[in-house]
KOLMARVO-704037 format. One record per residue: y, z negated, x negated of N, C-alpha, C in turn; residue in one letter. Coordinates in steps of 0.05 Angstrom, whole numbers, plus 5000, padded with zeros to 4 digits. Each point is the difference from the previous one (the first is absolute). Layout:
<rs>
YZXYZXYZXA/...
</rs>
This chain:
<rs>
721128286906501849985022501550235014M/499949985027501750255009502049925021R/501850185005502649945021499050115028I/500649865016499250075027502549885019V/500850225019502449935017498949785021D/501249805008499949805015498950105027V/501250235010499150115022497150075004D/499050074973497250124996498049774999D/501049764995497949804993498549915030L/497449944992498149955025499349705003Q/500249874981499549734996497249924984G/500349824985497949914980500250114970G/502150174998500950084973500549804980E/499350014976500649804980502850094988I/502049755002502450054991499949974966I/501150234985499950034969502049884990A/502449975016502149864982501749865018K/501349734991501249835018502850195014D/500249935022501950095017502349815003I/502050064988502449784998502450065009V/501649825017502550035009501949974977C/502450105001502249994978500749724996K/499349825017500749724992497349864985N/498450174996497749904985497449915018G/500449975024498049925019497750205003T/497449904993497850205002499250015024V/500250255015499250015024496850065002L/498550154983497450034997499350014969L/497949824998499249974969498050204993R/499950084975498050134988496949915007K/498250175007497249935009499849935026D/502349965018499249955026499750215015S/499049955025499250235019502350045019K/500150255004502350105020498949985025Y/501849905015499649975031501850165019R/499250185020501950165016502149845009P/499849745002502549845010502249964981S/499950084978501749954977501850265003F/499450215017501550284998502649945008R/500449875023503149975009502049874979E/499049794991501549874980500650114976K/498150194988500450164977502350175006L/499350205023502050195009502949915004L/500349735009502549905009501349964972E/498749914977501049964975500150254984L/499550195012500450314991497650024975Q/498249845001497450074979498350255014V/500050174990499350295015496950044989L/499749924974497050074988498949754986F/497450004996498949774982498150114981V/499449844977497950064984497449905008Y/497950165003497349845005498150104976I/497949814999497950064984497550075018D/498650194986497650115012498650134982D/497450085003498050164984501450274993E/501550125022501050274992502050024979L/501849774998501849974975499349804981S/497449944994499649844981500750094973E/501649804984501050104975502550134996G/501150015022502850155000502149825001I/501850004981501649744997503250144998E/501649995017502850074998501249834974P/501750124989502149834981502249855013Q/500649794994501849805009502350034985V/502450095010502750004981500549724999L/500149845023501349745004498649825017L/498949794990497949835021501849905022S/498249965019501749805024501349764989N/498549854986501349754988502150044987E/500250174983502550084980502250055019K/499450175019501950155018501349815018K/498449825007500849775020501849824981S/499449934978501749844983502550154992M/499950224995502550134994502050005024M/498850065024501650045025501349755006L/498649784999500549725003502449924981S/499950044974502249944978502450185011E/499450245006502350195003501549965028F/498949905020501149985023501349715000S/498749794987501349754997502750034989T/499750154977502950074981502550105020E/498850235009501850175016501449895025I/498249795009500849895025502349804998D/500249914972502649834994502550115008K/500250264998502650155006500749935032L/498249935016500549975028501949705002K/499649844983501449784999502249914978S/499250194978502549964978500150324987Q/501649984979501150254993498550094972T/498049874988499050074979496749985002T/498750134984496849964996499750024969F/497149894993499450014973498850274995E/501650144982499250274992497749984985V/499549794983498049964979497150025016Q/499849895021497850035020499050305006T/502350175008499250255001499350164974I/501149944977498950124977497249924994Y/499649725007497149924998498150125014S/500550055025498750185020499250284988I/502250124989499550234986498550014980V/500149824981498249984978496649955004S/499849855026497649925007498550305011S/502050135018499050265009499350254978L/501549974978499550214980497449884984V/499649764998497849924986497250045017E/500249965023497650045020499450314997E/502150205003499050295003500050134978I/501349904974500450204979497550104987S/497549855002497850144987498350145019G/501150035022498250145021501150375002K/497650125009500950285001502250055021D/501850234992502550035015499450185024V/498549865017499650115030500449855020M/501450085019500449805025498750045027Y/498849795004498250025024501449935021D/500850175020501649955021499149775018I/497449934996498749805019501149714991M/501250014976501249734992502349925017D/501650205015501949935015499850095029I/497850145012499850095023499749745019R/502049915007500349745019502949955008R/500449795011502749975013501549874979N/502250164995501549984971503249995010D/500349925026502650055006501749734990S/498549814990501349764986501850084977D/502249914994501750124981498549974972V/498849724998499049934977497750134993Y/498450065020497250114988500850314997E/501850125018500750304994501450024967H/501749804996501149994974497750024978S/498249805002497949964982498050264997L/499950135026498750234997501450244986G/502650025005501450204985500149934967V/500049754994499749944970497550094993A/497749985012497450094987499950294996I/501050145018499950294997502150094979I/502349905001502050014977498749994973A/498749774997498549944974498250254990Y/498450085021498450214992501550254993I/502250075010501550254997501749924972L/501049794995501149974973498050024978C/497549905007498250004976498850314997K/499750145021499250285000502250154984K/502849955006502150134988500649924973M/498649804991500649924968502249874998N/501749855019502349884999499449734983L/502249944986499549764976499949755018N/498849794988499649745014502749875009S/502050014991502549885006500950145022V/500350265003501050145022498449965024L/496750014994498649945022500449745016T/500049804986500749735006502650005018K/502250144990502149985015499850135027D/498450234999499550185026498649805021I/498249884986498049855019501549745013L/501949904985501449775013501750135021V/501050244995501550175025498350035021G/497650044997497850105022499849745018A/499749744987499349765012503149935017L/502250064987502649955013501350225016L/498550205002501550235011500749975030H/498749835017500449955022501349765008D/500849804979501449775001502149995026I/501550214998502349995020498750005029G/497750075007498949955026500149715011K/500149834980500049715011502449915014I/501950184997502749995014500450175025L/497850165006500350145027498749855020I/501050035024499249855022497050075005P/498249785008497049985001499450225021K/501750005025499350165024500150294990E/501550074983500250294989497650034982I/500149834979497750034980497549975013L/499149845018497350035009499950145029N/501650145006500050155025497550184999K/498049935024497650165001499950265010P/502550164996500250255012502050134982S/500950295006501350144985503249875001K/501650014979502849904996501750185016L/502249925015501650185011502350074974D/501950165007501850074976501849774989E/500849835019501749764992498349844982K/497549975007498049804986499350124972E/499850245002499450164975502249984981Y/502550025010502049994979500349704988Q/499049805015500349734990497649974979I/497750095006498250024981500650134973I/501950225002500550194976502149804983K/500749755008501849864984498549834978Q/497249965004498549834982500450064972H/500050264987500350054971502549854994P/502250035013502849884989499949695003M/498649915021499849745003498449904978L/497850064996498249934974501350004976G/501550214995501750044975502349784998Y/501349955022501649765001499149784994N/497649915002498649754997499449974972I/499250224984499549994973502150094977I/501750165010502050134983501349834977K/500549755009501649834981497949814983D/497350025005498349844984499350134972D/500849834975499750134977497049974988P/498549895016496750034998498750235006N/501350185014499050225014500950264984I/498450194996501350244983501350155014S/501950184990501250215015498250215013A/497850054987498050205008498649885028I/499249745002499149845024502350055021T/502449974995502250005018500250285012K/500250194984500150275009497350085015V/497749884994497950065021500349915024V/500649745001500849895028502350135017V/501950094985502250175016499450315009L/498250084979499750295003497250115009C/498449805010497550105004499650175029H/502250015013499950205026501750254993H/501150034974501250254992498250184994E/500750275008498750264993501450164985R/498350204984501450194981501750195012E/500050045023501750215014502349855015D/500349764990502449855012499749915028G/497950035016499349955029499349685003S/500049844982499149745002502249805001G/499649755000501849855004499649724979Y/502149854994502749975015502250184991P/499350104976502750134984499750305002L/497950125008499750304999499950104974G/498949874980499850074974497650244998K/500350174982498150234997498549974975G/500250224982497950074977500649784976E/502049864999500149774980498649745005D/498350035017499049725010498149924974L/499749744995498649884981496850025004H/498550044983497350045003498549785017I/501049764995498849775018500550045026G/502450125012500950005026498050235014A/499650234982498250175009497249925005K/499149824982497249955002499749785024I/501849815004499849805023500450185025I/501850184999500850145025497450135011G/498450124980497650165008497849795006C/499649804987498049785005500649895029C/502749925003500649845026499150205025D/501050284997499250205023496949995005A/498450034976497550005003498749775013F/500649774990499249765012500749955026N/502250065009501049985034498050195012A/499550254990498550175015496749935003L/498949884980497549964999499149735011T/501949825004499749745015500250005027S/498449805012500550045029502449795007S/500950045024501749845008499449935027R/501849805015499349935031499750225018P/501750194997499750245017498950234994Y/498550014973498350234996498249934977R/498250144999498050014973501150134976Q/499049954977500650134976499250285004G/501350184989499250295000497650064980M/498850235005497850074980501550094976E/498550004976501050074979501050334996L/498850145010500350325002502949995015N/500449855022502450075018502149884983E/499649764982502349864988500750214977V/498650114984500550194980501750265008V/499450075024501350235012502949905010L/500649765009502249945007501849924975L/498749884978501749964975500750244990L/498750225004500750274986502550105015R/500749925021502350075020502249844990K/499649744989502249834994501350124971E/502549945001501450084972499749794981K/497949934990498549854978500350194976L/500149814980499550144971497550144998N/499750254992497750134999497649904980I/501049904979498349914977498849725010E/501849845011498649715012498250075022V/500950195019498250055021497350104993R/499950204983498050124986497949844985N/501749784987498249774983498549845024T/501749935021498549825019497650155011L/500850295007496950125012498149984980E/500549984975497950094980498349704995S/500949815012498749744999498849895027V/500550175020499149915024496950045006L/498149805004497550045008499850065026A/500050305009499950075024497449905018F/497949974987497649905011498949784986Y/501149745004499649734986496549994998P/499249894977497549904998499149885027I/497750075010499249875023500650135028G/501450184999500550185020498050185009T/499550005025498050215014501550245003T/498550214990501550305001497650215012V/501150205013498250215006500650254980M/498350134988500650204983500050245015L/500750244988500450235012497550145013S/497749884988497450125008498949835022N/501649765011498949895018498549704993G/499349984973498949794991502249755004A/498749745001501649765000499449824978I/502049924987499649814979502149834994G/499549824980501649774993501450064973I/502749994995501250064979499449794977V/499150054978498849824981501749994973E/501350194993501850014978502150235004K/502749864989502150214998500350074972N/501150304998500650074974503250014994Y/500949914975502950064995500550284999Q/502250055014500650284998499050225017G/497949895014498550145022499249875023N/501949825011499549815020499050115027L/500150245009499350095022496750104997K/499149964976497450114997498349784985K/499249805019498549784987497250034996P/498449804992497249944999499249955029L/498150095013499549945027497049925001V/499449795012497049925005499450095029R/498550195001499050145029497949805008I/500749965025497949785015499250095026V/501150265008499350135027499950314995K/498250135008500350275002498150155020D/501350175009498450115026499949815023G/501949865000500049775023498249774996G/498750004980497749814995500649794973T/499949745007500749834978497650034978L/500650004977498350074975498549724992L/497650034995498449754987501250024971T/499950234986500750044972502750144997S/502349865003502950104994499950164975P/501750205001500550144973503350074996Y/500750054978502749994993500850334996K/502850035005501550234995502349954983I/500250124981502749984984501650245008D/501849995015502150145010501250134985L/500949894973501650074981498550244987S/497450025005498750234983498950225019Q/501349975029499350195022502450185004E/499750255002501950205000501050025033Q/497650035017500150065027500149775019K/498249784993500049795013502249765001L/501249915026502249824994499849795024F/501649815002500249805022501450125023I/498450015021501650115027501649805014A/498849775002501549785013499449694993Q/501649845005499249714996498649925027R/498149824998498749925022500249654997L/499749905028500749715001497349874998G/497550135004497849904990497850164998N/497549954993497950234992498750065024V/500249855021498150045023501850165016M/
</rs>
């Protein structure tokens, strides 16, 4: 299978993966044929790409960190529990721990690489954003060899880090344009609001509470709400980095998610912990499996495999050379090439 931008679909392509809304509704089922009439609805829902099956990409199978079914189930359990705070003052913390355990179980045996295509969609919903942050955070905790107890506390913090936003007026939280200064100051209250919700709960660890309170703090003291500096807990450093990354890569009603290279450059300008940021960069699949790319020699191919430690130099199946589709594609392992590199990502082979 391969990834094709919605704007580059012609009609008749075979959908390779179910396209699912965050509420679990299937928009397009696997093996169905794409119709141009679907385009407007997909773009409205910020679905910017789809996976298709064809002869060019036969045998190419991206790794799935979290299935649509598991993700929908987790989101349903998570949102149901947190929504209780809108009508009462407590929620069942054990449900959050159960979601974290399921997340760890699903991902623990898989390669520590993060495929941005897992989140390249409308992620403005607090619940989906928080789950996305938890997924990235687990990969970083695993890569940094943090122990399981600390990791679990950090992941619970990831799920709860934006819990304070349920107390922010919806017209501000869901504003389809840039916030003005007054609105931004209101949004900046959410770490403290979230902390106040959980601070007296004996079932939530001190580390999780610190993560919720301090995920917008920065090591130079420029963050909020406390202006803390270098004494930040590692959990707050990890969630701060994952939160910023997820926000930049995910689409919003008023903008599309940024390309990975742009995001990395922006994160390098942020006052994030260098070790955490470098660890994040080391696990990012810059060219996810199934991506169409143009090499520096003009050949066009589909990424077939990524390599740990060298994610910018994948194995590529060349399907078009000299402007002609090849009847017998060949492979180039860029990790073995000194001068050849990926020049750009393409939305389609044609």
